[in-house]
C-alpha angles and dihedrals in degrees: 000000000000140000090297088095087067085073085084089074109100094016116120109257116250113237118248114259114274092241090058094051091047092049093050091047092051092053092045094050092042091054091046090052091047092052093048092049092046092048093047093048094045092050094045093050098039097046095039092054102041106000135092101205126091106268091215093055091044092052094050090053100038104040096072088053092050093050092046092052090049089054091049088052089055092242093142097046101048098082093061088066097048136080093194108045108201134165098207092068092058098048093105090054091045089053090053089047093050092047094049092044091052091047092050092048090052091049094050093039095099099056095035097039093222095155102231098119109122126076090244093053093046093046094049091046092051093050094045093045092052097045096043094045091053093047096043092046090052089053092044093053091047092052093045090049093048093057095042131080116247113269110255108228125190119197116219109200138038118001092232090067090049091051091049092051091047091052092048094048099038109126093012119124124235094023125089123174100205099183149299135265132193118246094218090067093058100085099146139028088251090058090053093050091047094055091045091053093043093058095031085232121187097182133027119214106201117202106217121221094011105107108346135055113262094244091062094053090079092059090050091051092049092048091048091054090052087051090060101247131120117248135216127177125220105204108205093206092069090064087065106034103026129240098287101091130138121227108229118196107205102187094309097327114106117220128179115229108213118213121235117261115260131004133311119232092260091049090050090051092049092048091049093050089050091050093051094043091054103032099052096054091041091051091053093046092047095052096092091048092049090048092051091047091048091055091050092048092047091058088063090055130243131068123329097221131054116213123190132173113246134179112251138181114332089004095293114151123232137165116251115213124217137157107264111257101166137065116278097258095044095129092055091054094052098089091054090056098045092107090065094055111132098177097079130230115345098017132072123217130141131185118244092006106208091210092069115101125223092255089043092055090058092046092050095047090053093035089231088133088073096058094096088063086077084078089056087053093051089050091052094242091113139021129220089246126024147098118327112271109236133200116243098262091050092047089053090068091062113086142165121009090348087076088074086087084082090069087080128066110252116250140225085230138005143160089291091064094050091051091042090059090085105019140022116263114220120217096255093053093043090057090050091050090051091051093051090048091054092044092051101036121153131149090243089054089056090051091051092050091051092050092048090047091054089049092049092048091049091052093049091045091052094243 
């Protein structure tokens, strides 16, 4: 690529394809409707329960303020920038929005006579506004996605990145990787338009640092915008250091501050407190389910629980606890089934495992067999979220710096499980996923993984 792309300067910009504009409009209007419905419902419930004002009057006066504040927070413009349009990622901004909206409503309550004046009313309104906005926005995005064509994405850069994106998005709705093109072949603006038209691309995903110097990426982005397509950047550095980097402006020169690997002592303490606060109540609530499952397993004969030695934090061994889902002599039958292994070298996973019992199949599909691991979490042997706990012979395949994954406590779930919901994760990629998790750790990231795990389990269980 050379300065020929600068030919785009002065050329009339091509309009975005009609399908793109319609898709973006659907999402925008769907989110607007979700916010209005969430605000109306929150006001109706909060003021009807503890308020004195007429909910109808309050809604007519307050809804325009709620929508205006959402617009000021950029909550209607974010989806245009994204390939994967999710609600979970914007929950922190939605919390800020709900807090500010509640504060503004309290401040303007006197002149507008809305009725949200007491601490109880304001607190209930904030909680309802946050929860309902999240739920309604999730539904709105699902509806908008269901009636829209998948976004056609063309990768500009190395083919390996295109293949990786295709593997990650295969089977996902609303995303279609239509191909890849080399950057060296795009010497003029006409070349860029030709490849866009050839693939009928609606969005370009530009792999940074693959074939062109970084300073020329800006010209490519500018030319792509003139060509009427949306643009996303795939920064190669994030595949090495993770997504949690800090932009450091050193007198006009931008540096990326890379976080340390693993958790600080305070982060470990926070993660442990979170684990205990969640695992203990869940263990109590799950007790009747575990008891019912134990009775069903016992009828098939054999022990109720399955214990297996795993490698934990710092290489310490512990016994993971699960509800038994296989026949009693399952481990002895493993070698005979090794030819059917689909997980690749180092891991063992087969499709339609004949060792699984009828009760076990139900438990696995719903992931109820993993509930006893909450006891491992309470004991500190596991965390709710963390690297995948491996058996000793699997752990033996991990060498060198990759063994730093053992600096973290293994988890009941993790990013590997979310990705594994639609494809098998080989050992090499699982280790990379564990590294990026540790390099990008935050408590909010753990919460997101838990929520996505629940969503993935519900889909697989047919809920």
